[in-house]
N, C-alpha and C positions, 0 to 999 in steps of 0.2 A: 504494499499499499504506500509506503514511503516513497518508493521509486515513482509511482504514478503521481504523487503530489509534487515531486521535484520536476517531473516532466511537464506537469500542468503549469508550474511556476515559470519554467523556461519558455514554454509556448506563449503564455500570457505576457511575459516581459517582451518577447520578440514582437508580438502583435502591438503592444503599447509603444515600443520604440519606433516601429514602422509608422504607426498611426500619427504620433506626435510629430515625427519628422515630416511626413506628408502634409499635415495640417499647417506646420510652420512654413513650408514651401508654398502652399497655396495662398497663404496670407500675403506673401510678397509676389504673387503671380508668377511662380516658377514651378518647374517640375524636376524630379530626380531622373538622372540618366542611369543606364545600366551600370556604369562604372561607379556612380555614387551609391547605388544599392549594394554593390560589391564591397565598397569601402565600409559601409555600415555593417555588413555581415562580418567582415574581417576584423574591424577595429572594435566594434561594440559587442557583437554577439559571440564571437569565438572566446574572448576572455570571460564573458559571462558564463558560457557553458563550461569552461575549464574550472572556474571558481565554484560553480554549483556541483561539479563532479568531485571536487576536493572536499566537499562538505562531508565530514566524517559521521559515522554512526554514533549513536548515544552509547555510553559505557555499559548500560544494563538494559535488559528488556523490561517492558511494562505489561501489566495486565489489561490496560485500557485498550479498547477496540477503537481503531480510527473511525472518523466520521464517515457516514455513507455518502456524503456529498462533498464536492470540492468547493462549493459556495458556502463555506463556513467562516465565521468572522475571523478566527485566528489565521486561517489560510489566506484570506483576502488581505488582512493586515500585513502578513508576511510578504505578499506579492507587491503591495503598495510601498512598503518600506524598502524592498530591494529595488524597486523602480526609482525611488527618490535618491537612493545612494548612487 
């Protein structure tokens, strides 16, 4: 379950980065080229994926069952916090 949460966070952050980049470009009447999308992927998203992959496991297992939904307040707060950083 933890892996699916990390995958969700990565996909969500990827979408947020792309969305806000496009939004900023449209505000100044510009578009991104293929090379600029590649730059975003290499500079912003590859380090993000590496840092998320380096996130270690917790020292001990817990008896708590993960939530059945990804739209749970702690998960959303974690995604928003990572996006702000």
